[in-house]
RODO-2510 file (C-alpha; in nm, 4 decimals, decimal comma):
residues 478
     n   res          X          Y          Z
     1     m    -0,7063    -0,5363     5,5879
     2     a    -0,6657    -0,8592     5,4024
     3     f    -0,9525    -0,9813     5,1786
     4     n    -0,9022    -1,3357     5,3061
     5     s    -0,9499    -1,2462     5,6807
     6     f    -1,2720    -1,3029     5,8707
     7     n    -1,2575    -0,9436     6,0076
     8     f    -1,2880    -0,8038     5,6526
     9     w    -1,5862    -1,0102     5,5684
    10     l    -1,7526    -0,9068     5,8979
    11     i    -1,7052    -0,5393     5,7988
    12     f    -1,7705    -0,5531     5,4221
    13     p    -2,1407    -0,6258     5,4358
    14     l    -2,1814    -0,2983     5,6350
    15     v    -1,9586    -0,1154     5,4005
    16     f    -2,1648    -0,2390     5,1067
    17     i    -2,5075    -0,1663     5,2629
    18     i    -2,4212     0,1875     5,3717
    19     f    -2,2703     0,2678     5,0284
    20     w    -2,5880     0,1648     4,8403
    21     l    -2,8225     0,3417     5,1012
    22     i    -2,6615     0,6712     4,9905
    23     p    -2,8785     0,7992     4,7030
    24     k    -2,7041     0,7816     4,3650
    25     r    -2,7437     1,1565     4,3014
    26     y    -2,5074     1,2248     4,5951
    27     v    -2,1989     1,1189     4,4137
    28     k    -1,9735     1,3291     4,6274
    29     a    -2,1156     1,1888     4,9485
    30     r    -2,0636     0,8327     4,8183
    31     n    -1,6960     0,9187     4,7282
    32     a    -1,6369     1,0837     5,0638
    33     y    -1,7753     0,7730     5,2340
    34     l    -1,5427     0,5456     5,0217
    35     i    -1,2408     0,7722     5,1087
    36     l    -1,3187     0,7222     5,4830
    37     v    -1,3548     0,3472     5,4393
    38     s    -1,0433     0,3188     5,2269
    39     y    -0,8257     0,5092     5,4671
    40     a    -0,9696     0,3255     5,7666
    41     l    -0,9094    -0,0190     5,6140
    42     y    -0,5596     0,0960     5,5096
    43     m    -0,4753     0,2233     5,8593
    44     n    -0,5685    -0,1188     5,9924
    45     w    -0,2117    -0,2287     5,8903
    46     k    -0,0429     0,0688     6,0539
    47     p    -0,1951     0,4100     6,0951
    48     a     0,1234     0,6010     6,0028
    49     f     0,1212     0,4369     5,6550
    50     a    -0,1876     0,6538     5,5629
    51     l     0,0334     0,9690     5,5770
    52     v     0,2545     0,8265     5,3124
    53     l    -0,0536     0,7494     5,0939
    54     l    -0,1870     1,1006     5,1531
    55     y     0,1596     1,2544     5,0836
    56     v     0,1936     1,0835     4,7453
    57     t    -0,1636     1,1738     4,6570
    58     l    -0,1159     1,5527     4,7289
    59     v     0,2208     1,5714     4,5566
    60     t     0,1032     1,4221     4,2307
    61     y    -0,2373     1,6079     4,2463
    62     y    -0,0842     1,9570     4,2848
    63     g     0,2156     1,8587     4,0705
    64     a    -0,0084     1,7781     3,7787
    65     r    -0,1821     2,1171     3,8178
    66     l     0,1527     2,2837     3,8060
    67     v     0,2920     2,1213     3,4910
    68     y    -0,0257     2,1146     3,2896
    69     p    -0,0623     2,4850     3,1890
    70     r     0,2790     2,4862     3,0354
    71     t     0,2569     2,1572     2,8432
    72     v     0,0730     2,3282     2,5598
    73     t     0,3766     2,5330     2,4466
    74     r     0,6781     2,3832     2,6416
    75     r     0,7170     2,0755     2,8599
    76     p     0,8572     2,1727     3,1978
    77     l     1,0954     1,8816     3,2113
    78     r     1,2815     2,0115     3,5196
    79     l     0,9642     2,0617     3,7117
    80     c     0,8421     1,7208     3,6063
    81     v     1,1562     1,5576     3,7386
    82     i     1,1396     1,7378     4,0697
    83     i     0,7759     1,6377     4,1214
    84     t     0,8525     1,2777     4,0164
    85     l     1,1365     1,2609     4,2688
    86     l     0,9215     1,4144     4,5385
    87     a     0,6336     1,1623     4,4677
    88     a     0,8684     0,8658     4,4415
    89     g     1,0700     0,9754     4,7479
    90     p     0,8874     0,7643     5,0066
    91     l     0,9124     0,4600     4,7833
    92     v     1,2876     0,5005     4,7283
    93     l     1,3420     0,5758     5,1029
    94     f     1,1382     0,2914     5,2482
    95     k     1,2201     0,0273     4,9834
    96     y     1,5722     0,0924     4,8529
    97     y     1,7636     0,2955     5,1153
    98     n     1,8918    -0,0031     5,3033
    99     f     1,9675    -0,1885     4,9794
   100     v     2,1821     0,0958     4,8413
   101     n     2,3403     0,1661     5,1827
   102     d     2,4415    -0,1959     5,2272
   103     n     2,5926    -0,2360     4,8857
   104     i     2,7863     0,0920     4,9133
   105     t     2,9138    -0,0081     5,2591
   106     s     3,0248    -0,3394     5,1195
   107     l     3,1975    -0,1880     4,8282
   108     l     3,3797     0,0539     5,0435
   109     s     3,4785    -0,2174     5,2850
   110     s     3,6328    -0,4222     5,0079
   111     a     3,8392    -0,1133     4,9244
   112     g     3,9572    -0,0951     5,2857
   113     l     3,7329     0,2046     5,3725
   114     h     3,5086     0,1671     5,6702
   115     f     3,2153     0,4070     5,6431
   116     a     2,8467     0,3346     5,6779
   117     l     2,5258     0,5495     5,7055
   118     p     2,2770     0,4352     5,9619
   119     g     2,0258     0,1882     5,8450
   120     l     1,6472     0,2177     5,8635
   121     n     1,4390    -0,0332     6,0557
   122     w     1,1098     0,0985     5,9316
   123     a     0,8349    -0,1325     5,7922
   124     i     0,7591    -0,0746     5,4326
   125     p     0,4071     0,0778     5,3932
   126     v     0,1657    -0,1699     5,2431
   127     g     0,1169    -0,1442     4,8695
   128     i     0,3525     0,1595     4,8372
   129     s     0,4769     0,0428     4,4916
   130     f     0,1147     0,0046     4,3693
   131     f    -0,0355     0,3338     4,4753
   132     t     0,2804     0,5294     4,3860
   133     f     0,2843     0,3863     4,0344
   134     q    -0,0890     0,4583     4,0029
   135     a    -0,0381     0,8226     4,1141
   136     l     0,2744     0,8712     3,8963
   137     g     0,0824     0,7199     3,6006
   138     y    -0,1728     0,9928     3,6284
   139     f     0,0901     1,2679     3,6679
   140     f     0,2771     1,1505     3,3624
   141     d    -0,0496     1,1312     3,1600
   142     v    -0,1108     1,4901     3,2559
   143     y     0,2393     1,6019     3,1770
   144     r     0,2298     1,4439     2,8317
   145     g    -0,1059     1,6015     2,7658
   146     r    -0,2969     1,2758     2,7482
   147     e    -0,5257     1,3804     3,0369
   148     l    -0,6554     1,7001     3,2023
   149     p    -0,5494     1,7660     3,5489
   150     e    -0,8218     1,6464     3,8019
   151     k    -1,0097     1,9495     3,9582
   152     s    -1,1641     1,7547     4,2433
   153     l    -0,9135     1,6686     4,5181
   154     p    -1,1653     1,4257     4,6830
   155     d    -1,2177     1,2392     4,3592
   156     y    -0,8443     1,2063     4,3068
   157     m    -0,7949     1,0991     4,6724
   158     l    -1,0349     0,8139     4,6018
   159     f    -0,8629     0,7339     4,2755
   160     c    -0,5297     0,6849     4,4724
   161     s    -0,6786     0,5066     4,7762
   162     f    -0,9794     0,3005     4,6554
   163     f    -0,9553     0,0106     4,8989
   164     p    -0,9979    -0,2841     4,6724
   165     q    -0,6690    -0,2046     4,4853
   166     t    -0,4570    -0,0071     4,7208
   167     a    -0,2545    -0,3057     4,8644
   168     s    -0,1810    -0,5045     4,5501
   169     g    -0,3460    -0,3490     4,2449
   170     p    -0,4599    -0,3644     3,9793
   171     i    -0,2871    -0,0414     3,8714
   172     s    -0,5678     0,1565     3,7073
   173     t    -0,5228     0,4400     3,4527
   174     t    -0,6857     0,7755     3,4779
   175     a    -0,9116     0,7020     3,1842
   176     e    -1,0331     0,3751     3,3329
   177     l    -1,1199     0,4700     3,6861
   178     m    -1,1633     0,8509     3,7192
   179     p    -1,4816     0,8696     3,4992
   180     q    -1,6396     0,5946     3,7105
   181     l    -1,5767     0,7952     4,0247
   182     k    -1,7898     1,0839     3,8838
   183     r    -2,1000     0,9105     3,7570
   184     e    -2,4186     0,8177     3,9146
   185     v    -2,4478     0,4442     3,9578
   186     s    -2,7594     0,2449     4,0432
   187     f    -2,7388    -0,0928     4,2127
   188     d    -2,7034    -0,3739     3,9493
   189     y    -2,8043    -0,7144     4,0916
   190     h    -2,6333    -0,9108     3,8115
   191     q    -2,3047    -0,7183     3,8325
   192     a    -2,3060    -0,7701     4,2169
   193     i    -2,3584    -1,1420     4,1774
   194     e    -2,0829    -1,1548     3,9179
   195     g    -1,8559    -0,9608     4,1576
   196     l    -1,9333    -1,2171     4,4368
   197     r    -1,8556    -1,4993     4,1974
   198     l    -1,5110    -1,3493     4,1248
   199     v    -1,4573    -1,2972     4,5041
   200     l    -1,5378    -1,6666     4,5521
   201     w    -1,2974    -1,7943     4,2954
   202     g    -1,0383    -1,5574     4,4174
   203     l    -1,0781    -1,6985     4,7760
   204     v    -1,0481    -2,0489     4,6319
   205     l    -0,7329    -1,9655     4,4439
   206     k    -0,5844    -1,8114     4,7542
   207     c    -0,6877    -2,0518     5,0381
   208     v    -0,7470    -2,3788     4,8483
   209     v    -0,4638    -2,3468     4,5971
   210     a    -0,1893    -2,0988     4,6883
   211     d    -0,1935    -2,1532     5,0735
   212     r    -0,2278    -2,5298     5,0326
   213     l     0,0735    -2,5461     4,8052
   214     g     0,2461    -2,2969     5,0223
   215     l     0,2608    -2,5591     5,3069
   216     y     0,4921    -2,7670     5,0877
   217     v     0,6852    -2,4779     4,9272
   218     d     0,7640    -2,2857     5,2378
   219     t     0,8877    -2,6088     5,4155
   220     v     1,1222    -2,7190     5,1341
   221     m     1,2524    -2,3799     5,0162
   222     a     1,3312    -2,2640     5,3617
   223     h     1,5328    -2,5746     5,4328
   224     y     1,6406    -2,6831     5,0862
   225     e     1,9638    -2,8177     5,2082
   226     h     1,7800    -3,1107     5,3828
   227     f     1,5744    -3,2157     5,0747
   228     s     1,6404    -3,4098     4,7712
   229     s     1,6889    -3,2842     4,4188
   230     l     1,3423    -3,4078     4,3199
   231     n     1,1883    -3,2490     4,6259
   232     c     1,3487    -2,9103     4,5358
   233     f     1,2398    -2,9339     4,1810
   234     w     0,8799    -2,9929     4,2837
   235     a     0,8954    -2,7087     4,5275
   236     a     1,0016    -2,4760     4,2390
   237     i     0,7048    -2,6035     4,0276
   238     l     0,4581    -2,5616     4,3107
   239     y     0,5843    -2,2108     4,3944
   240     t     0,5101    -2,1146     4,0241
   241     l     0,1529    -2,2277     4,0925
   242     q     0,1389    -2,0867     4,4314
   243     i     0,2350    -1,7294     4,3432
   244     y    -0,0159    -1,7347     4,0615
   245     g    -0,2995    -1,8614     4,2849
   246     d    -0,2032    -1,6003     4,5565
   247     f    -0,1686    -1,2955     4,3234
   248     a    -0,4447    -1,3834     4,0760
   249     g    -0,6630    -1,4623     4,3777
   250     y    -0,6084    -1,1195     4,5323
   251     s    -0,6740    -0,9523     4,1819
   252     l    -0,9958    -1,1422     4,1379
   253     m    -1,1199    -1,0437     4,4868
   254     a    -1,0250    -0,6768     4,4177
   255     v    -1,2129    -0,6742     4,0830
   256     g    -1,5060    -0,8564     4,2406
   257     i    -1,5409    -0,6276     4,5489
   258     a    -1,5250    -0,3273     4,3202
   259     k    -1,7996    -0,4723     4,0986
   260     t    -2,0367    -0,5122     4,3927
   261     l    -1,9940    -0,1342     4,4478
   262     g    -2,0528    -0,0595     4,0800
   263     f    -1,6930    -0,0151     3,9716
   264     n    -1,5145    -0,1978     3,7018
   265     l    -1,1411    -0,2663     3,7451
   266     t    -0,9074    -0,4171     3,4884
   267     d    -0,8314    -0,7910     3,5344
   268     n    -0,4679    -0,8494     3,6011
   269     f    -0,4386    -1,2089     3,4641
   270     r    -0,5348    -1,4113     3,1521
   271     r    -0,4143    -1,7609     3,2104
   272     p    -0,0400    -1,6770     3,1882
   273     y     0,0870    -2,0290     3,2188
   274     f    -0,0712    -2,1188     2,8810
   275     a     0,1579    -1,8603     2,7081
   276     d     0,3904    -2,0051     2,4526
   277     s     0,6608    -1,7330     2,4859
   278     i     0,7977    -1,5044     2,7494
   279     t     0,6661    -1,2111     2,5525
   280     e     0,3158    -1,3634     2,5542
   281     f     0,3507    -1,4439     2,9259
   282     w     0,3949    -1,0722     3,0126
   283     r     0,0776    -0,9977     2,8087
   284     r    -0,1023    -1,2354     3,0375
   285     w     0,0619    -1,1903     3,3745
   286     h     0,0265    -0,8695     3,5930
   287     i    -0,1242    -0,7072     3,2936
   288     t    -0,1644    -0,3533     3,4448
   289     l     0,2068    -0,3483     3,5561
   290     t     0,3111    -0,4543     3,2054
   291     r     0,0947    -0,1792     3,0645
   292     w     0,2406     0,0834     3,3022
   293     l     0,5985    -0,0129     3,2142
   294     t     0,5217    -0,0216     2,8492
   295     t     0,3673     0,3315     2,8527
   296     h     0,5822     0,5097     3,0980
   297     v     0,9241     0,3361     3,0495
   298     y     0,9544     0,1263     2,7259
   299     i     0,7830     0,3716     2,4871
   300     p     0,9462     0,6924     2,6206
   301     l     1,2903     0,5126     2,5767
   302     g     1,2020     0,4567     2,2138
   303     g     1,0146     0,1307     2,2299
   304     s     1,0494    -0,0751     1,9043
   305     r     1,0681     0,2345     1,6724
   306     c     1,4485     0,2295     1,6665
   307     s     1,7416     0,0117     1,5862
   308     k     1,7450    -0,3497     1,6918
   309     t     2,0279    -0,2823     1,9405
   310     r     1,8402     0,0169     2,0928
   311     q     1,5188    -0,1898     2,1088
   312     y     1,6921    -0,4676     2,2992
   313     a     1,8376    -0,2191     2,5378
   314     n     1,4909    -0,0695     2,5910
   315     v     1,3555    -0,4166     2,6742
   316     m     1,6283    -0,4960     2,9267
   317     t     1,5985    -0,1514     3,0890
   318     t     1,2157    -0,1986     3,1260
   319     f     1,2698    -0,5394     3,2922
   320     l     1,5392    -0,4152     3,5112
   321     v     1,2897    -0,1504     3,6368
   322     s     1,0343    -0,4279     3,6811
   323     g     1,2701    -0,6203     3,8893
   324     l     1,3588    -0,3234     4,1076
   325     w     0,9852    -0,2302     4,1422
   326     h     0,9349    -0,5787     4,3060
   327     g     1,1998    -0,5322     4,5633
   328     a     1,5388    -0,3986     4,6641
   329     n     1,7406    -0,7209     4,6268
   330     w     1,9767    -0,8596     4,3663
   331     t     1,7505    -1,1582     4,3377
   332     f     1,4763    -0,9342     4,1830
   333     i     1,7336    -0,7674     3,9527
   334     i     1,8396    -1,1152     3,8229
   335     w     1,4782    -1,2234     3,8022
   336     g     1,4002    -0,9137     3,5803
   337     s     1,7164    -0,9663     3,3817
   338     l     1,6270    -1,3279     3,2932
   339     h     1,2871    -1,2185     3,1625
   340     g     1,4596    -0,9371     2,9672
   341     c     1,7131    -1,1711     2,8188
   342     a     1,4472    -1,4284     2,7205
   343     q     1,2351    -1,1599     2,5453
   344     i     1,5475    -1,0341     2,3590
   345     a     1,6260    -1,3846     2,2476
   346     e     1,2650    -1,4369     2,1314
   347     k     1,2761    -1,1074     1,9338
   348     a     1,6195    -1,1904     1,7779
   349     l     1,4995    -1,5454     1,6696
   350     g     1,1532    -1,4212     1,5573
   351     l     0,9740    -1,6383     1,8227
   352     d     0,7855    -1,3534     1,9826
   353     p     0,4137    -1,3362     1,9000
   354     k     0,4871    -1,0832     1,6107
   355     g     0,7863    -1,2703     1,4805
   356     k     0,8078    -1,4300     1,1478
   357     l     0,9308    -1,7643     1,2777
   358     s     0,6424    -1,7897     1,5347
   359     a     0,3856    -1,7712     1,2546
   360     h     0,5491    -2,0580     1,0593
   361     p     0,3000    -2,3630     1,0443
   362     a     0,5827    -2,6006     1,1557
   363     i     0,6429    -2,3928     1,4685
   364     r     0,2663    -2,3645     1,5479
   365     k     0,2490    -2,7499     1,5678
   366     f     0,4946    -2,7328     1,8526
   367     r     0,2830    -2,4949     2,0591
   368     p     0,2305    -2,7491     2,3488
   369     v     0,6097    -2,7938     2,3644
   370     r     0,6655    -2,4151     2,3532
   371     i     0,4151    -2,3795     2,6434
   372     i     0,6138    -2,6285     2,8498
   373     i     0,9439    -2,4663     2,7743
   374     t     0,8032    -2,1145     2,8612
   375     f     0,6593    -2,2544     3,1883
   376     l     1,0050    -2,3973     3,2822
   377     i     1,1751    -2,0761     3,2019
   378     v     0,9312    -1,8792     3,4121
   379     t     0,9694    -2,1371     3,6947
   380     f     1,3473    -2,1078     3,6814
   381     a     1,3271    -1,7306     3,7148
   382     w     1,0677    -1,7628     3,9973
   383     i     1,3471    -1,9359     4,2084
   384     f     1,5446    -1,6055     4,2189
   385     f     1,2241    -1,4172     4,3090
   386     r     1,1519    -1,6528     4,5902
   387     m     1,4828    -1,7036     4,7629
   388     p     1,5926    -1,4359     5,0118
   389     t     1,9485    -1,4110     4,8816
   390     l     2,1366    -1,4585     4,5481
   391     a     2,3516    -1,7308     4,7225
   392     d     2,0449    -1,9123     4,8372
   393     a     1,8896    -1,9030     4,4884
   394     i     2,2124    -2,0460     4,3322
   395     a     2,2554    -2,3071     4,5995
   396     f     1,8834    -2,4137     4,5506
   397     i     1,9418    -2,4411     4,1727
   398     g     2,2519    -2,6399     4,2340
   399     r     2,0547    -2,8713     4,4687
   400     i     1,7972    -2,9395     4,1918
   401     f     2,0655    -3,0364     3,9385
   402     s     2,2853    -3,2281     4,1920
   403     g     2,0904    -3,5466     4,1665
   404     i     2,1027    -3,5827     4,5455
   405     p     1,8534    -3,8530     4,6714
   406     g     1,6810    -3,8400     5,0005
   407     g     1,3664    -3,8633     5,1992
   408     e     1,0792    -3,6953     5,0211
   409     f     0,8681    -3,4379     5,2099
   410     m     0,5493    -3,5991     5,0988
   411     e     0,6510    -3,9334     5,2394
   412     k     0,6120    -3,7728     5,5826
   413     a     0,2865    -3,6076     5,4944
   414     s    -0,0518    -3,7759     5,5639
   415     n    -0,2587    -3,9148     5,2813
   416     t    -0,5041    -3,6235     5,3400
   417     d    -0,2315    -3,3704     5,2784
   418     r    -0,1215    -3,5476     4,9702
   419     l    -0,4704    -3,5687     4,8282
   420     l    -0,5381    -3,2053     4,9135
   421     t    -0,2278    -3,0852     4,7289
   422     l    -0,2995    -3,3026     4,4336
   423     f    -0,6569    -3,1730     4,4365
   424     a    -0,5547    -2,8094     4,4402
   425     i    -0,3185    -2,8622     4,1358
   426     c    -0,5987    -3,0425     3,9366
   427     l    -0,8508    -2,7733     4,0350
   428     l    -0,6379    -2,4948     3,8996
   429     f    -0,5364    -2,6814     3,5906
   430     a    -0,8942    -2,7782     3,5083
   431     a    -1,0310    -2,4233     3,5586
   432     e    -0,7501    -2,2661     3,3522
   433     a    -0,7765    -2,5196     3,0708
   434     r    -1,1456    -2,4862     3,0520
   435     r    -1,1316    -2,1018     3,0085
   436     e    -0,8377    -2,1317     2,7671
   437     y    -0,9655    -2,3971     2,5391
   438     l    -1,3143    -2,5236     2,6234
   439     s    -1,5265    -2,2068     2,6963
   440     e    -1,7343    -2,2577     2,3761
   441     r    -1,7664    -2,6384     2,4086
   442     l    -1,8788    -2,6103     2,7672
   443     s    -2,1088    -2,3160     2,7217
   444     a    -2,3797    -2,5113     2,9101
   445     l    -2,1850    -2,4536     3,2218
   446     d    -2,2591    -2,0788     3,1807
   447     s    -2,6287    -2,1284     3,2448
   448     p    -2,7677    -1,9744     3,5681
   449     k    -2,8390    -2,3078     3,7248
   450     a    -2,5020    -2,4463     3,6428
   451     r    -2,3351    -2,1275     3,7807
   452     w    -2,5177    -2,1657     4,1129
   453     i    -2,4238    -2,5316     4,1405
   454     t    -2,0615    -2,4339     4,0618
   455     c    -2,0560    -2,1588     4,3247
   456     m    -2,2077    -2,3792     4,5933
   457     s    -1,9533    -2,6564     4,5179
   458     l    -1,6643    -2,4023     4,5318
   459     f    -1,7931    -2,2554     4,8602
   460     c    -1,8072    -2,6052     5,0118
   461     i    -1,4613    -2,6776     4,8839
   462     l    -1,3329    -2,3561     5,0384
   463     l    -1,4768    -2,4379     5,3797
   464     c    -1,3639    -2,8012     5,3773
   465     m    -1,0212    -2,7821     5,2037
   466     g    -0,9058    -2,4193     5,2331
   467     v    -0,6289    -2,3028     5,4617
   468     l    -0,8331    -2,0491     5,6478
   469     d    -0,5582    -1,8817     5,8538
   470     s    -0,5838    -1,5347     5,6895
   471     g    -0,2308    -1,5744     5,5535
   472     s    -0,0876    -1,2651     5,3997
   473     f    -0,0727    -1,2201     5,0169
   474     i     0,2662    -1,2419     4,8670
   475     y     0,2328    -0,9202     4,6620
   476     v     0,1273    -0,7128     4,9596
   477     n     0,5020    -0,7043     5,0450
   478     f     0,5713    -0,5127     4,7245
***
């Protein structure tokens, strides 16, 4: 059930009250209750999806118990591979079967061979990439001896299905979340209020910023051939802001809802569009996915403790995995490859955060320019992420650089729509710049009175200017 829907906010107060009415000493009862709630909310999308979630949970739970006793003397690589394939099977089947089948069919057709396997018309289970990676992360940690296998199946079921993060993350590690599921927690008023503040700002990012900009983006990018170069360029810029508002908004709501229940999840974003390199961008964007890929893909491949050529290959492989994780389409592969190439170029030139050239005083003076360049590179890559096919992405980019004039979309929009779009952009920039550069100077805004005024103002903005249509989150599709 989407966090921006009215139905969720009709149900959640009841979920919240019942949870805290259960005495804290009954940790197992609380966890059992959260498992029921999590599965019930997940089944709201489609009941059958819960079977996939349960399957991945059981395979990784019992798989970890199988591999652990032998990790002390010898790592059972073959068993690890089998369990990994079993756990990742639904993800591969639902998300990549049609992509592989279509490409093989096209390849055979080009060679004059006409053979095709039947396609699948099944819907992809919501959040399958997220809960599969979280479960596999636990399994890999146990396999490598970093964590002990979990003894309690109910606790592990909650670890995999905890409703604030199931649909779109954050992807928690065992060390972060599992201990919280086992402790006695008392209600903390200040933590709950902080959680509600995060939820409010997340709703503003989603409804006031992302969905408002989406009205422009969806119109132009869906029919780019009818719009001018300038219109297409602004659509690309606004999509960059839209996807951030949408995904960061979800993540803040997930973290905030978890806080109201006494749990602390890792934040997924740290003002990524103020990064001055692509490497730094990925330390600020989708932080938990970056961490997962670094821990379970980049480092096992050799990381940076190898030759430069091998390191660059490891970077590219990691970003190809990242692209494929997002979706079974050549557009996502190109998107991941662009980020991989950018990081390799930064490392080769010494412009990554640890590079010698980036620390040079002369380079530091140009940080604002580097931020803009990084933003434009990210925006260019987002075009491939957004467009449905590779041909559409190339045509859209060609449209931007064609210099074609034409009627602008905003000319047909009302003054109210123009002002609301401009307000959404200014609100996002002001909030991000304040936290990036002015936190200490504007510390007076952190006083209780100022916070309540800010929250009431944001609530009014949400009601008056938000697109309250319960629109789906972009990353739910992944």
